[in-house]
N, CA, C and O atoms as CSV, one atom per row, in Angstrom:
chain,resi,resn,atom,element,x,y,z
A,1,MET,N,N,-95.751,39.227,180.573
A,1,MET,CA,C,-96.559,39.207,179.451
A,1,MET,C,C,-95.816,39.314,178.240
A,1,MET,O,O,-96.109,38.615,177.270
A,2,LYS,N,N,-94.732,40.258,178.215
A,2,LYS,CA,C,-93.848,40.492,177.132
A,2,LYS,C,C,-92.961,39.140,176.885
A,2,LYS,O,O,-92.689,38.734,175.756
A,3,ARG,N,N,-92.604,38.589,177.925
A,3,ARG,CA,C,-91.741,37.314,177.880
A,3,ARG,C,C,-92.478,36.197,177.181
A,3,ARG,O,O,-91.900,35.437,176.404
A,4,ARG,N,N,-93.859,36.102,177.486
A,4,ARG,CA,C,-94.709,34.982,176.969
A,4,ARG,C,C,-94.896,35.433,175.385
A,4,ARG,O,O,-94.883,34.544,174.533
A,5,ILE,N,N,-95.060,36.732,175.015
A,5,ILE,CA,C,-95.219,37.113,173.686
A,5,ILE,C,C,-93.923,36.716,172.694
A,5,ILE,O,O,-93.977,36.221,171.569
A,6,LEU,N,N,-92.739,37.095,173.480
A,6,LEU,CA,C,-91.496,36.872,172.803
A,6,LEU,C,C,-91.316,35.348,172.518
A,6,LEU,O,O,-90.815,34.921,171.478
A,7,SER,N,N,-91.770,34.572,173.538
A,7,SER,CA,C,-91.613,33.080,173.409
A,7,SER,C,C,-92.418,32.650,172.325
A,7,SER,O,O,-91.974,31.825,171.526
A,8,ILE,N,N,-93.592,33.138,172.212
A,8,ILE,CA,C,-94.621,32.655,171.088
A,8,ILE,C,C,-93.965,33.145,169.800
A,8,ILE,O,O,-93.921,32.408,168.815
A,9,LEU,N,N,-93.465,34.353,169.791
A,9,LEU,CA,C,-92.737,34.923,168.594
A,9,LEU,C,C,-91.674,33.916,168.071
A,9,LEU,O,O,-91.615,33.560,166.894
A,10,LEU,N,N,-90.905,33.523,168.977
A,10,LEU,CA,C,-89.862,32.607,168.673
A,10,LEU,C,C,-90.240,31.263,167.998
A,10,LEU,O,O,-89.666,30.797,167.013
A,11,TRP,N,N,-91.305,30.690,168.675
A,11,TRP,CA,C,-91.856,29.569,168.009
A,11,TRP,C,C,-92.512,29.736,166.656
A,11,TRP,O,O,-92.460,28.863,165.789
A,12,ALA,N,N,-93.124,30.882,166.515
A,12,ALA,CA,C,-93.664,31.289,165.245
A,12,ALA,C,C,-92.640,31.467,164.230
A,12,ALA,O,O,-92.855,31.128,163.066
A,13,CYS,N,N,-91.519,31.988,164.609
A,13,CYS,CA,C,-90.338,32.045,163.570
A,13,CYS,C,C,-89.881,30.736,163.139
A,13,CYS,O,O,-89.613,30.506,161.960
A,14,ILE,N,N,-89.773,29.762,164.183
A,14,ILE,CA,C,-89.394,28.508,163.788
A,14,ILE,C,C,-90.326,27.680,163.019
A,14,ILE,O,O,-89.915,26.903,162.158
A,15,ILE,N,N,-91.622,27.827,163.311
A,15,ILE,CA,C,-92.686,27.345,162.425
A,15,ILE,C,C,-92.773,27.886,161.010
A,15,ILE,O,O,-92.968,27.147,160.045
A,16,ALA,N,N,-92.634,29.101,160.924
A,16,ALA,CA,C,-92.822,29.823,159.684
A,16,ALA,C,C,-91.620,29.708,158.770
A,16,ALA,O,O,-91.722,30.040,157.589
A,17,HIS,N,N,-90.461,29.238,159.284
A,17,HIS,CA,C,-89.188,29.117,158.556
A,17,HIS,C,C,-89.431,28.470,157.236
A,17,HIS,O,O,-88.953,29.008,156.238
A,18,PRO,N,N,-90.183,27.278,157.114
A,18,PRO,CA,C,-90.241,26.596,155.785
A,18,PRO,C,C,-91.207,27.520,154.769
A,18,PRO,O,O,-91.317,27.171,153.594
A,19,PHE,N,N,-91.823,28.579,155.211
A,19,PHE,CA,C,-92.593,29.405,154.402
A,19,PHE,C,C,-91.874,30.546,153.746
A,19,PHE,O,O,-92.476,31.338,153.020
A,20,GLN,N,N,-90.566,30.639,154.000
A,20,GLN,CA,C,-89.870,31.811,153.545
A,20,GLN,C,C,-89.754,31.771,152.129
A,20,GLN,O,O,-89.711,30.653,151.617
A,21,THR,N,N,-89.689,32.860,151.334
A,21,THR,CA,C,-89.444,32.975,149.938
A,21,THR,C,C,-87.912,33.176,149.572
A,21,THR,O,O,-87.492,33.062,148.420
A,22,SER,N,N,-87.202,33.455,150.557
A,22,SER,CA,C,-85.792,33.700,150.198
A,22,SER,C,C,-85.144,32.264,150.128
A,22,SER,O,O,-85.728,31.230,150.452
A,23,GLN,N,N,-83.939,32.345,149.690
A,23,GLN,CA,C,-83.134,31.146,149.418
A,23,GLN,C,C,-82.449,30.658,150.605
A,23,GLN,O,O,-81.785,29.626,150.500
A,24,ALA,N,N,-82.523,31.274,151.737
A,24,ALA,CA,C,-81.769,30.843,152.971
A,24,ALA,C,C,-81.977,29.466,153.293
A,24,ALA,O,O,-83.117,29.005,153.253
A,25,SER,N,N,-81.025,28.785,153.598
A,25,SER,CA,C,-80.969,27.414,153.886
A,25,SER,C,C,-80.547,27.001,155.320
A,25,SER,O,O,-80.499,25.818,155.657
A,26,GLU,N,N,-80.264,27.962,156.093
A,26,GLU,CA,C,-79.713,27.584,157.461
A,26,GLU,C,C,-80.762,28.211,158.484
A,26,GLU,O,O,-81.347,29.273,158.268
A,27,VAL,N,N,-80.922,27.470,159.563
A,27,VAL,CA,C,-81.834,27.649,160.553
A,27,VAL,C,C,-80.948,28.522,161.677
A,27,VAL,O,O,-79.850,28.120,162.064
A,28,ILE,N,N,-81.464,29.573,162.079
A,28,ILE,CA,C,-80.844,30.392,163.142
A,28,ILE,C,C,-81.606,30.376,164.456
A,28,ILE,O,O,-82.757,30.813,164.440
A,29,ASN,N,N,-81.153,29.974,165.455
A,29,ASN,CA,C,-81.833,29.916,166.731
A,29,ASN,C,C,-81.609,31.228,167.497
A,29,ASN,O,O,-80.463,31.595,167.757
A,30,LEU,N,N,-82.668,31.927,167.857
A,30,LEU,CA,C,-82.656,33.288,168.434
A,30,LEU,C,C,-83.171,33.208,169.889
A,30,LEU,O,O,-84.121,32.517,170.257
A,31,SER,N,N,-82.464,33.957,170.611
A,31,SER,CA,C,-83.162,34.256,172.038
A,31,SER,C,C,-84.322,35.228,171.879
A,31,SER,O,O,-84.492,35.889,170.855
A,32,ALA,N,N,-85.038,35.274,172.848
A,32,ALA,CA,C,-86.144,36.185,172.929
A,32,ALA,C,C,-85.656,37.752,172.629
A,32,ALA,O,O,-86.234,38.554,171.896
A,33,THR,N,N,-84.588,37.942,173.301
A,33,THR,CA,C,-83.859,39.329,173.082
A,33,THR,C,C,-83.399,39.631,171.681
A,33,THR,O,O,-83.557,40.740,171.173
A,34,GLU,N,N,-82.825,38.614,171.070
A,34,GLU,CA,C,-82.302,38.571,169.791
A,34,GLU,C,C,-83.404,38.771,168.772
A,34,GLU,O,O,-83.244,39.534,167.819
A,35,ALA,N,N,-84.511,38.099,168.965
A,35,ALA,CA,C,-85.565,38.208,168.148
A,35,ALA,C,C,-86.336,39.549,168.316
A,35,ALA,O,O,-86.881,39.986,167.302
A,36,ARG,N,N,-86.432,40.158,169.315
A,36,ARG,CA,C,-86.817,41.574,169.519
A,36,ARG,C,C,-85.982,42.506,168.842
A,36,ARG,O,O,-86.488,43.389,168.149
A,37,ASP,N,N,-84.611,42.380,168.991
A,37,ASP,CA,C,-83.694,43.267,168.331
A,37,ASP,C,C,-83.742,43.244,166.790
A,37,ASP,O,O,-83.615,44.246,166.086
A,38,ARG,N,N,-83.948,41.933,166.327
A,38,ARG,CA,C,-84.057,41.747,164.843
A,38,ARG,C,C,-85.235,42.352,164.195
A,38,ARG,O,O,-85.152,42.906,163.099
A,39,LEU,N,N,-86.497,42.235,164.968
A,39,LEU,CA,C,-87.709,42.757,164.619
A,39,LEU,C,C,-87.600,44.322,164.634
A,39,LEU,O,O,-88.119,44.960,163.718
A,40,MET,N,N,-87.022,44.874,165.522
A,40,MET,CA,C,-86.817,46.283,165.667
A,40,MET,C,C,-86.053,46.886,164.539
A,40,MET,O,O,-86.393,47.932,163.984
A,41,ASN,N,N,-84.914,46.117,164.198
A,41,ASN,CA,C,-83.867,46.705,163.321
A,41,ASN,C,C,-83.901,46.166,161.844
A,41,ASN,O,O,-83.304,46.785,160.964
A,42,ASP,N,N,-84.551,45.092,161.591
A,42,ASP,CA,C,-84.418,44.575,160.326
A,42,ASP,C,C,-85.894,44.489,159.619
A,42,ASP,O,O,-86.683,43.623,159.996
A,43,PRO,N,N,-86.212,45.331,158.677
A,43,PRO,CA,C,-87.556,45.429,158.073
A,43,PRO,C,C,-88.021,44.205,157.301
A,43,PRO,O,O,-89.181,44.103,156.902
A,44,SER,N,N,-87.107,43.294,157.102
A,44,SER,CA,C,-87.522,42.125,156.366
A,44,SER,C,C,-88.146,40.999,157.317
A,44,SER,O,O,-88.736,40.024,156.851
A,45,MET,N,N,-87.972,41.207,158.651
A,45,MET,CA,C,-88.373,40.318,159.748
A,45,MET,C,C,-89.943,40.555,159.841
A,45,MET,O,O,-90.458,41.667,159.723
A,46,LEU,N,N,-90.615,39.415,160.060
A,46,LEU,CA,C,-92.000,39.359,160.280
A,46,LEU,C,C,-92.264,38.647,161.577
A,46,LEU,O,O,-91.732,37.580,161.881
A,47,ALA,N,N,-93.217,39.385,162.403
A,47,ALA,CA,C,-93.738,38.657,163.600
A,47,ALA,C,C,-95.105,37.954,163.264
A,47,ALA,O,O,-96.120,38.611,163.031
A,48,LEU,N,N,-95.074,36.628,163.253
A,48,LEU,CA,C,-96.188,35.907,162.940
A,48,LEU,C,C,-96.655,35.301,164.308
A,48,LEU,O,O,-95.949,34.485,164.900
A,49,ASP,N,N,-97.799,35.701,164.768
A,49,ASP,CA,C,-98.506,35.159,166.054
A,49,ASP,C,C,-99.418,34.117,165.736
A,49,ASP,O,O,-100.408,34.391,165.058
A,50,VAL,N,N,-99.214,32.949,166.140
A,50,VAL,CA,C,-100.019,31.747,165.929
A,50,VAL,C,C,-101.106,31.430,166.862
A,50,VAL,O,O,-101.801,30.417,166.790
A,51,ARG,N,N,-101.221,32.428,167.810
A,51,ARG,CA,C,-102.279,32.207,168.907
A,51,ARG,C,C,-103.706,32.495,168.295
A,51,ARG,O,O,-103.886,33.037,167.204
A,52,GLU,N,N,-104.732,32.038,169.184
A,52,GLU,CA,C,-106.068,32.245,168.725
A,52,GLU,C,C,-106.382,33.739,168.740
A,52,GLU,O,O,-105.739,34.479,169.484
A,53,PRO,N,N,-107.349,34.210,167.946
A,53,PRO,CA,C,-107.597,35.726,167.981
A,53,PRO,C,C,-107.965,36.389,169.245
A,53,PRO,O,O,-107.701,37.585,169.371
A,54,TYR,N,N,-108.553,35.732,170.206
A,54,TYR,CA,C,-108.933,36.266,171.629
A,54,TYR,C,C,-107.562,36.448,172.398
A,54,TYR,O,O,-107.435,37.374,173.200
A,55,GLU,N,N,-106.527,35.542,172.142
A,55,GLU,CA,C,-105.282,35.693,172.744
A,55,GLU,C,C,-104.611,36.868,172.186
A,55,GLU,O,O,-104.113,37.712,172.932
A,56,PHE,N,N,-104.572,36.964,170.921
A,56,PHE,CA,C,-103.973,38.001,170.124
A,56,PHE,C,C,-104.354,39.373,170.603
A,56,PHE,O,O,-103.566,40.270,170.904
A,57,SER,N,N,-105.743,39.422,170.638
A,57,SER,CA,C,-106.319,40.824,171.178
A,57,SER,C,C,-105.938,41.132,172.460
A,57,SER,O,O,-105.943,42.318,172.790
A,58,SER,N,N,-105.571,40.190,173.334
A,58,SER,CA,C,-105.252,40.485,174.762
A,58,SER,C,C,-103.813,41.121,174.835
A,58,SER,O,O,-103.433,41.570,175.916
A,59,GLY,N,N,-103.103,41.168,173.870
A,59,GLY,CA,C,-101.765,41.773,173.813
A,59,GLY,C,C,-100.868,41.053,172.832
A,59,GLY,O,O,-100.762,39.828,172.888
A,60,HIS,N,N,-100.171,41.828,171.867
A,60,HIS,CA,C,-99.234,41.227,170.941
A,60,HIS,C,C,-98.133,42.258,170.562
A,60,HIS,O,O,-98.222,43.424,170.947
A,61,ILE,N,N,-97.173,41.851,169.863
A,61,ILE,CA,C,-96.167,42.689,169.395
A,61,ILE,C,C,-96.694,43.618,168.319
A,61,ILE,O,O,-97.448,43.197,167.442
A,62,ASP,N,N,-96.295,44.893,168.384
A,62,ASP,CA,C,-96.691,45.756,167.429
A,62,ASP,C,C,-96.323,45.308,166.022
A,62,ASP,O,O,-95.204,44.871,165.754
A,63,GLY,N,N,-97.332,45.435,165.109
A,63,GLY,CA,C,-97.037,45.064,163.775
A,63,GLY,C,C,-97.162,43.498,163.475
A,63,GLY,O,O,-97.032,43.065,162.330
A,64,ALA,N,N,-97.425,42.674,164.582
A,64,ALA,CA,C,-97.486,41.242,164.319
A,64,ALA,C,C,-98.775,40.928,163.590
A,64,ALA,O,O,-99.791,41.618,163.678
A,65,ILE,N,N,-98.645,39.787,162.835
A,65,ILE,CA,C,-99.775,39.380,162.048
A,65,ILE,C,C,-100.344,38.140,162.816
A,65,ILE,O,O,-99.559,37.311,163.275
A,66,ASN,N,N,-101.627,38.009,162.955
A,66,ASN,CA,C,-102.289,36.843,163.584
A,66,ASN,C,C,-102.682,35.945,162.581
A,66,ASN,O,O,-103.439,36.349,161.699
A,67,MET,N,N,-102.229,34.641,162.587
A,67,MET,CA,C,-102.594,33.592,161.782
A,67,MET,C,C,-102.693,32.354,162.690
A,67,MET,O,O,-101.699,31.640,162.828
A,68,PRO,N,N,-103.756,32.093,163.263
A,68,PRO,CA,C,-103.982,30.944,164.277
A,68,PRO,C,C,-103.674,29.733,163.625
A,68,PRO,O,O,-104.100,29.401,162.519
A,69,TRP,N,N,-102.788,28.973,164.477
A,69,TRP,CA,C,-102.264,27.628,163.976
A,69,TRP,C,C,-103.561,26.721,163.726
A,69,TRP,O,O,-103.650,26.008,162.726
A,70,ARG,N,N,-104.547,26.797,164.689
A,70,ARG,CA,C,-105.701,25.872,164.626
A,70,ARG,C,C,-106.635,26.142,163.236
A,70,ARG,O,O,-107.463,25.338,162.809
A,71,SER,N,N,-106.332,27.391,162.654
A,71,SER,CA,C,-107.113,27.683,161.552
A,71,SER,C,C,-107.002,26.625,160.289
A,71,SER,O,O,-107.860,26.439,159.425
A,72,GLY,N,N,-105.694,25.970,160.415
A,72,GLY,CA,C,-105.367,24.986,159.427
A,72,GLY,C,C,-104.647,25.619,158.230
A,72,GLY,O,O,-104.109,24.850,157.433
A,73,TYR,N,N,-104.583,26.908,158.027
A,73,TYR,CA,C,-103.966,27.608,156.911
A,73,TYR,C,C,-102.569,27.135,156.834
A,73,TYR,O,O,-102.145,26.651,155.784
A,74,LEU,N,N,-101.786,27.255,157.949
A,74,LEU,CA,C,-100.327,27.003,158.029
A,74,LEU,C,C,-100.071,25.526,157.596
A,74,LEU,O,O,-99.198,25.226,156.780
A,75,ALA,N,N,-100.874,24.650,158.186
A,75,ALA,CA,C,-100.638,23.236,157.980
A,75,ALA,C,C,-100.958,22.854,156.433
A,75,ALA,O,O,-100.309,21.980,155.858
A,76,SER,N,N,-101.913,23.512,155.859
A,76,SER,CA,C,-102.294,23.218,154.518
A,76,SER,C,C,-101.421,23.773,153.507
A,76,SER,O,O,-101.595,23.425,152.339
A,77,HIS,N,N,-100.464,24.628,153.818
A,77,HIS,CA,C,-99.563,25.252,152.961
A,77,HIS,C,C,-98.060,24.902,153.168
A,77,HIS,O,O,-97.161,25.659,152.802
A,78,GLN,N,N,-97.861,23.772,153.744
A,78,GLN,CA,C,-96.499,23.214,153.880
A,78,GLN,C,C,-95.892,22.608,152.715
A,78,GLN,O,O,-94.759,22.132,152.786
């Protein structure tokens, strides 16, 4: 279950990259372990969970924000 959540987190980070407000211009690929470590140690990191609410409620990373991909919000703000 944790591995699935970390995989989803990794995809969420990749998807959310264009929405950053910082001036960072490089993409960094992270393993699930690296993503977990950064979330735990870097307060500027955000866990964005793009699963449906019923999936999110079955288990998620502490502090994660649920913003379902199918809600259309992410797609409409590109």
